[in-house]
TILO-67523 format. One record per residue: residue in three letters; y, x, z of N, C-alpha, C in turn; residue number from 1; chain. Coordinates in Angstrom, 1 decimal. Each point is the difference from the previous one (the first is absolute). Layout:
 type   n_yy   n_xx   n_zz  ca_yy  ca_xx  ca_zz   c_yy   c_xx   c_zz seq mol
  ALA      Y      X      Z      Y      X      Z      Y      X      Z NUM   A
...
end
This chain:
 type   n_yy   n_xx   n_zz  ca_yy  ca_xx  ca_zz   c_yy   c_xx   c_zz seq mol
  UNK   -1.2    0.8    0.0    1.2   -0.8    0.0    1.2    0.9    0.0   1   A
  UNK    1.0   -0.3   -0.9    1.3    0.7    0.0    0.9   -0.4    1.1   2   A
  UNK    0.7    1.0    0.5    1.1   -0.3    1.0    1.3    0.3   -0.7   3   A
  UNK    0.9   -0.9    0.0    1.3    0.3   -0.7    1.2   -0.2    1.0   4   A
  UNK    1.1    0.6   -0.3    1.2   -0.2    0.7    1.0   -0.7   -1.0   5   A
  UNK    0.6   -1.0    0.4    0.9   -0.8   -0.9    1.4    0.0    0.5   6   A
  UNK    0.9    0.2   -0.8    1.5    0.0    0.3    0.5   -1.4   -0.3   7   A
  UNK    0.9   -0.5    0.9    0.6   -1.3   -0.3    1.5    0.1    0.0   8   A
  UNK    0.6   -0.9   -0.7    1.5   -0.2   -0.1    0.6    1.3   -0.5   9   A
  UNK    1.0    0.6    0.8    0.7    1.2   -0.4   -0.7    1.3    0.5  10   A
  UNK   -1.2   -0.1    0.5   -0.7    1.1    0.6   -0.6    1.0   -1.1  11   A
  UNK    0.1    1.3    0.3   -0.5    1.0   -0.9   -1.0    0.8    0.9  12   A
  UNK   -1.2    0.3   -0.6   -0.9    0.9    0.7    0.0    1.3   -0.7  13   A
  UNK    0.2    1.1    0.8    0.2    1.4   -0.6   -1.1    0.9    0.6  14   A
  UNK   -0.6    0.8   -0.8   -0.8    1.1    0.5    0.8    1.3    0.0  15   A
  UNK    0.3    0.5    1.1    1.0    1.1    0.1   -0.7    1.3   -0.5  16   A
  UNK    0.8    0.8   -0.7   -0.4    1.3   -0.5   -0.5    0.9    1.1  17   A
  UNK   -1.2    0.6   -0.1   -0.5    0.9    0.9    0.0    1.4   -0.6  18   A
  UNK    0.7    0.9    0.6    0.2    1.3   -0.5   -1.3    0.8    0.0  19   A
  UNK   -0.6    0.1    1.1   -1.3    0.8    0.0   -0.9   -0.4    1.2  20   A
  UNK   -1.2    0.3   -0.2   -1.0   -0.3    1.1   -0.7    1.3    0.3  21   A
  UNK   -0.2    0.3    1.3   -0.7    1.2    0.4   -1.5   -0.1   -0.3  22   A
  UNK   -0.7    1.1    0.1   -1.4    0.1   -0.3   -0.8   -0.9    0.9  23   A
  UNK    0.5   -0.2    1.2   -0.7   -0.9    1.0    0.4   -1.5   -0.2  24   A
  UNK    0.9   -0.3   -1.0    0.3   -1.4   -0.3    1.3   -0.5    0.7  25   A
  UNK    0.7    0.9    0.7    1.3   -0.5    0.6    1.0   -0.1   -1.1  26   A
  UNK    0.7   -1.1    0.0    1.1   -0.3   -1.0    1.3    0.5    0.6  27   A
  UNK    0.6    0.9   -0.7    1.3    0.5    0.5    1.1   -0.9   -0.5  28   A
  UNK    1.0   -0.1    0.9    1.2   -0.9   -0.3    0.7    0.5   -1.2  29   A
  UNK    0.4   -0.8   -0.9    0.8    0.4   -1.2    1.3    0.5    0.4  30   A
  UNK    0.5    1.0   -0.8    1.4    0.5    0.2    0.9   -1.1   -0.4  31   A
  UNK    1.2    0.0    0.6    1.0   -1.0   -0.4    1.0    0.5   -0.9  32   A
  UNK    0.7   -0.8   -0.7    1.1    0.4   -0.9    1.2   -0.5    0.7  33   A
  UNK    1.1    0.8    0.0    1.2   -0.3    0.7    1.0   -0.7   -1.1  34   A
  UNK    0.5   -1.1    0.4    1.0   -0.7   -0.8    1.1   -0.3    1.0  35   A
  UNK    1.0    0.9    0.1    1.0   -0.1    1.0   -0.7    0.1    1.4  36   A
  UNK    0.1   -0.9    0.8   -0.6    0.1    1.3   -1.2   -0.9    0.1  37   A
  UNK   -0.5   -0.5   -1.1   -1.2   -0.9    0.1   -1.2    0.7   -0.6  38   A
  UNK   -1.1   -0.1    0.8   -1.2    0.6   -0.5   -0.7   -1.0   -1.0  39   A
  UNK   -0.5    0.6   -1.0   -0.7   -0.9   -1.0   -1.4    0.4   -0.3  40   A
  UNK   -0.8   -0.9   -0.3   -1.4    0.2   -0.2   -0.4   -0.6   -1.4  41   A
  UNK   -1.2    0.5   -0.5   -0.4   -0.5   -1.3   -1.4   -0.6    0.1  42   A
  UNK   -0.2   -0.9   -0.9   -1.3   -0.7   -0.1   -0.2   -0.8   -1.2  43   A
  UNK   -1.1   -0.6   -0.2   -0.3   -0.9   -1.1   -0.3   -1.4    0.4  44   A
  UNK    0.6   -1.0   -0.7   -0.2   -1.4    0.3   -1.4   -0.4   -0.4  45   A
  UNK   -0.8   -0.5    1.0   -1.3   -0.4   -0.3   -0.1   -1.5   -0.1  46   A
  UNK    0.9   -0.8    0.5    0.0   -1.4    0.0    1.5   -0.6    0.2  47   A
  UNK    0.3   -1.1   -0.7    1.3   -0.6    0.2   -0.1   -1.5    0.2  48   A
  UNK    0.9   -0.5    0.8    0.0   -1.5    0.2    0.5   -0.7   -1.2  49   A
  UNK   -0.2   -1.3   -0.1    0.4   -0.8   -1.1    1.5   -0.2   -0.2  50   A
  UNK    0.8    0.4    1.0    1.5   -0.2   -0.2    0.6    1.4   -0.3  51   A
  UNK   -0.7    1.1   -0.1    0.5    1.3   -0.3    0.4    0.0   -1.5  52   A
  UNK    1.3    0.3   -0.3    0.5   -0.1   -1.4    0.2    1.4   -0.6  53   A
  UNK    0.3    1.0    0.8    0.5    1.3   -0.5   -1.1    1.0   -0.3  54   A
  UNK   -1.2   -0.2    0.6   -1.0    1.1    0.0   -1.3   -0.6   -0.5  55   A
  UNK   -0.9    0.9   -0.4   -1.4   -0.4   -0.4   -1.0    0.9    0.7  56   A
  UNK   -1.2   -0.5    0.0   -1.1    0.8    0.5   -0.1    1.3   -0.8  57   A
  UNK   -0.1    1.1    0.7   -0.2    1.4   -0.6    1.3    0.7   -0.1  58   A
  UNK    1.2   -0.6    0.4    1.3    0.7    0.0    0.0    1.0    1.1  59   A
  UNK    0.5    1.2   -0.3    0.2    1.1    1.0    1.4   -0.3    0.6  60   A
  UNK    0.0   -0.1    1.3    1.3   -0.4    0.7    0.4    1.0    1.1  61   A
  UNK    1.3    0.0    0.3    0.6    0.8    1.0    0.5   -1.0    1.0  62   A
  UNK   -0.2    0.2    1.3    0.4   -0.9    1.0    0.3    0.7    1.3  63   A
  UNK    0.7   -0.7    0.9    0.4    0.6    1.3   -1.1   -0.1    1.0  64   A
  UNK    0.3    0.5    1.2   -1.0    0.0    1.1   -0.2   -1.4    0.6  65   A
  UNK    0.9   -0.8   -0.1   -0.1   -1.4    0.6   -0.7   -0.9   -0.9  66   A
  UNK   -1.3   -0.1    0.2   -0.8   -1.0   -0.8   -0.4   -1.1    1.0  67   A
  UNK   -0.4   -1.1   -0.6   -0.3   -1.2    0.8   -1.2    0.2    1.0  68   A
  UNK   -1.1    0.6   -0.6   -1.2    0.2    0.8   -0.9    1.0   -0.7  69   A
  UNK   -1.0    0.5    0.7   -1.0    0.8   -0.7   -1.4   -0.4    0.5  70   A
  UNK   -1.0    0.2   -0.8   -1.3   -0.4    0.4   -1.0    1.0   -0.6  71   A
  UNK   -1.1    0.2    0.7   -1.0    0.9   -0.5   -1.3   -0.7   -0.2  72   A
  UNK   -0.6    0.2   -1.2   -1.3   -0.6   -0.3   -0.8    1.0   -0.7  73   A
  UNK   -1.3    0.2    0.5   -0.9    1.0   -0.5    0.6    1.4   -0.2  74   A
  UNK    0.8    0.4    1.0    0.6    1.3   -0.1    1.2    0.1   -0.8  75   A
  UNK    0.5   -1.0   -0.7    1.2    0.0   -0.9    1.1   -0.8    0.7  76   A
  UNK    1.2    0.7    0.1    1.1   -0.7    0.6    0.8   -0.7   -1.1  77   A
  UNK    0.4   -1.2    0.3    0.8   -0.8   -0.9    1.3   -0.3    0.7  78   A
  UNK    1.1    0.1   -0.7    1.3   -0.4    0.5    0.5   -1.3   -0.5  79   A
  UNK    0.4   -0.9    0.8    0.5   -1.3   -0.4    1.5    0.0    0.1  80   A
  UNK    0.7   -0.3   -1.1    1.5    0.0    0.0    0.5   -1.2   -0.9  81   A
  UNK    1.2   -0.2    0.1    0.6   -1.1   -0.8    0.7    0.7   -1.2  82   A
  UNK    0.1   -0.8   -1.0    0.6    0.5   -1.3    1.3    0.8    0.2  83   A
  UNK    0.8   -0.5    1.0    1.4    0.6    0.2   -0.2    1.3    0.7  84   A
  UNK   -1.2    0.4    0.5   -0.1    1.3    0.7   -0.3    1.1   -1.0  85   A
  UNK   -0.3   -0.3   -1.2   -0.2    1.1   -1.0    1.3    0.4   -0.6  86   A
  UNK    0.2    1.4    0.1    1.3    0.6   -0.5    0.0    0.2   -1.5  87   A
  UNK   -1.0    0.4   -0.6   -0.1    0.2   -1.4   -1.5    0.1   -0.4  88   A
  UNK   -0.2    0.0   -1.3   -1.3    0.1   -0.6    0.0    0.9   -1.2  89   A
  UNK   -1.2    0.5   -0.3   -0.2    0.9   -1.2   -1.1   -0.6   -0.8  90   A
  UNK    0.3    0.0   -1.3   -1.0   -0.6   -1.0    0.0    1.0   -1.2  91   A
  UNK   -1.2    0.0   -0.7   -0.1    0.7   -1.3    0.3   -1.1   -1.1  92   A
  UNK    0.9    0.3   -0.9    0.3   -0.9   -1.1    0.0    0.8   -1.3  93   A
  UNK   -0.1   -0.7   -1.1    0.0    0.6   -1.3    1.3    0.8   -0.3  94   A
  UNK   -0.2    1.1   -0.8    1.2    0.8   -0.3    1.2   -0.7   -0.6  95   A
  UNK   -0.3   -1.1   -0.7    1.1   -0.8   -0.7    0.6   -1.0    1.0  96   A
  UNK   -0.4    0.0    1.2    0.6   -1.0    1.0    1.5    0.3    0.2  97   A
  UNK    0.8   -1.0    0.0    1.5    0.2    0.2    0.3   -0.3    1.5  98   A
  UNK    0.6    1.0    0.6    0.3   -0.1    1.4    1.1   -1.0    0.3  99   A
  UNK   -0.2   -0.7    1.1    1.0   -1.0    0.5    1.0    0.8    0.9 100   A
  UNK    1.1   -0.6    0.4    1.0    0.6    0.8   -0.5    0.5    1.4 101   A
  UNK   -1.0   -0.7    0.5   -0.6    0.3    1.3   -1.2    0.9    0.0 102   A
  UNK   -0.2    0.7   -1.1   -1.2    0.9   -0.2    0.5    1.4   -0.5 103   A
  UNK   -0.8    1.0    0.3    0.2    1.3   -0.5   -1.3    0.7   -0.3 104   A
  UNK    0.0    0.8   -1.0   -1.3    0.7   -0.4   -0.3    1.1    1.0 105   A
  UNK   -1.2    0.2    0.4   -0.5    1.1    0.9   -0.1    1.2   -0.9 106   A
  UNK    1.0    0.9    0.2    0.0    1.2   -0.8    1.1    0.9    0.7 107   A
  UNK    0.1    1.2   -0.5    1.1    0.9    0.5    1.3   -0.5   -0.4 108   A
  UNK    0.9   -0.3    0.9    1.3   -0.5   -0.3    1.0    1.1   -0.1 109   A
  UNK    0.9   -0.1   -0.9    1.1    1.0   -0.2    1.3   -0.6    0.6 110   A
  UNK    0.7    0.8    0.7    1.2   -0.4    0.7    1.2    0.5   -0.7 111   A
  UNK    0.0    0.2   -1.3    1.1    0.6   -0.7    1.0   -1.1   -0.3 112   A
end
């Protein structure tokens, strides 16, 4: 029998990025990225509620420390957060995709 976790309404379920695991199986806490004074973490969306409009399953997201809740199942930790808790997302798109005003390409930026 399958066991599933289902997200409702504006809830997003994220599997946080794990940087490394020791030989004995201990998961080390991921490093954080600094954005001003806020710590940010990365992960992938594994499920979304039916009222989530901005994101889809499989999106790579950046989020702050304050998530709604966390839960552990079969040794995997899942983070539960609301759509508004996601700071930004990263997606792979075709080369001919035209960027919107609220998007930038992940590449080396020139400040000239």
